[in-house]
C-alpha positions as a Markdown table, in Angstrom:
| # | Residue | x | y | z |
|---|---|---|---|---|
| 1 | Met | 73.7 | 81.4 | 112.0 |
| 2 | Asn | 76.6 | 79.5 | 113.3 |
| 3 | Asn | 76.9 | 76.7 | 110.8 |
| 4 | Ile | 75.4 | 75.1 | 107.8 |
| 5 | Asn | 75.7 | 71.3 | 107.3 |
| 6 | Ile | 74.8 | 69.7 | 104.0 |
| 7 | Thr | 73.4 | 66.4 | 105.2 |
| 8 | Asn | 72.4 | 64.8 | 101.9 |
| 9 | Val | 72.4 | 65.5 | 98.2 |
| 10 | Ser | 70.3 | 63.5 | 95.8 |
| 11 | Met | 69.5 | 63.9 | 92.1 |
| 12 | Gln | 65.8 | 63.9 | 91.4 |
| 13 | Ala | 64.2 | 62.2 | 88.4 |
| 14 | Asp | 64.1 | 65.5 | 86.5 |
| 15 | Gly | 67.8 | 66.0 | 86.9 |
| 16 | Val | 67.5 | 68.7 | 89.6 |
| 17 | Phe | 69.6 | 68.2 | 92.8 |
| 18 | Lys | 67.8 | 68.2 | 96.2 |
| 19 | Ile | 70.2 | 69.4 | 98.9 |
| 20 | Asn | 69.2 | 68.7 | 102.5 |
| 21 | Phe | 70.7 | 70.9 | 105.2 |
| 22 | Met | 70.7 | 71.7 | 108.9 |
| 23 | Ala | 71.5 | 75.3 | 110.0 |
| 24 | Thr | 72.5 | 75.8 | 113.6 |
| 25 | Tyr | 72.2 | 78.9 | 115.7 |
| 26 | Glu | 73.3 | 80.0 | 119.2 |
| 27 | Gly | 71.4 | 78.3 | 122.0 |
| 28 | Ser | 71.3 | 75.0 | 120.2 |
| 29 | Ser | 68.3 | 76.0 | 117.9 |
| 30 | His | 68.4 | 74.8 | 114.3 |
| 31 | Ile | 66.5 | 74.7 | 111.1 |
| 32 | Glu | 66.4 | 71.6 | 108.8 |
| 33 | Gly | 65.2 | 71.7 | 105.3 |
| 34 | Phe | 66.2 | 71.4 | 101.6 |
| 35 | Ile | 66.6 | 73.4 | 98.5 |
| 36 | Tyr | 66.5 | 72.4 | 94.8 |
| 37 | Met | 69.4 | 73.4 | 92.6 |
| 38 | Ser | 69.7 | 72.9 | 88.8 |
| 39 | Ser | 72.3 | 70.4 | 87.7 |
| 40 | Ser | 74.3 | 73.1 | 86.0 |
| 41 | Asp | 74.4 | 75.3 | 89.1 |
| 42 | Tyr | 75.2 | 72.4 | 91.3 |
| 43 | Gln | 78.1 | 71.3 | 89.2 |
| 44 | Ala | 79.4 | 74.9 | 88.8 |
| 45 | Lys | 79.4 | 75.8 | 92.5 |
| 46 | Thr | 81.9 | 74.9 | 95.2 |
| 47 | Gly | 80.6 | 73.7 | 98.5 |
| 48 | Ala | 81.0 | 77.1 | 100.0 |
| 49 | Gln | 79.0 | 78.6 | 97.2 |
| 50 | Gln | 76.2 | 76.0 | 97.7 |
| 51 | Glu | 76.1 | 76.9 | 101.4 |
| 52 | Glu | 75.8 | 80.6 | 100.4 |
| 53 | Val | 72.8 | 79.7 | 98.3 |
| 54 | Ile | 71.3 | 77.9 | 101.3 |
| 55 | Val | 71.9 | 80.9 | 103.6 |
| 56 | Asn | 70.4 | 83.3 | 101.1 |
| 57 | Thr | 67.3 | 81.0 | 100.6 |
| 58 | Ile | 66.8 | 80.8 | 104.4 |
| 59 | Thr | 67.1 | 84.5 | 104.7 |
| 60 | Asp | 64.7 | 85.2 | 101.9 |
| 61 | Asn | 62.1 | 82.8 | 103.2 |
| 62 | Leu | 62.3 | 83.9 | 106.8 |
| 63 | Ala | 62.1 | 87.6 | 105.8 |
| 64 | Gly | 58.7 | 87.0 | 104.2 |
| 65 | Lys | 55.3 | 87.0 | 105.8 |
| 66 | Ile | 54.1 | 84.0 | 107.8 |
| 67 | Thr | 50.6 | 83.7 | 106.5 |
| 68 | Ala | 49.5 | 81.2 | 109.2 |
| 69 | Val | 50.0 | 83.9 | 111.8 |
| 70 | Glu | 48.1 | 86.5 | 109.8 |
| 71 | Asn | 45.3 | 84.2 | 108.8 |
| 72 | Pro | 45.1 | 81.5 | 111.5 |
| 73 | Val | 43.1 | 78.4 | 110.8 |
| 74 | Thr | 40.4 | 77.9 | 113.4 |
| 75 | Asn | 38.7 | 74.7 | 112.4 |
| 76 | Asp | 39.4 | 71.6 | 114.6 |
| 77 | Ser | 41.3 | 69.7 | 111.9 |
| 78 | Asn | 44.0 | 72.4 | 111.4 |
| 79 | Lys | 44.6 | 74.0 | 114.7 |
| 80 | Leu | 47.8 | 76.0 | 115.1 |
């Protein structure tokens, strides 16, 4: 991962922060997404620490199984 850009931060109705990000990789590929962070965590962490949480979340999620590949949907309304 070359860079993490936090693109937007918004507080949700329940007080949790939604942090939108874009992570860039070599070859111009990227991942866009968001994580939720509690208000206390958001306020206690620096920007670098928030980016670390994002990196760890991406790593944890990508290290898991992709169930769509293991159990492909074959009906016409949900083709891969």
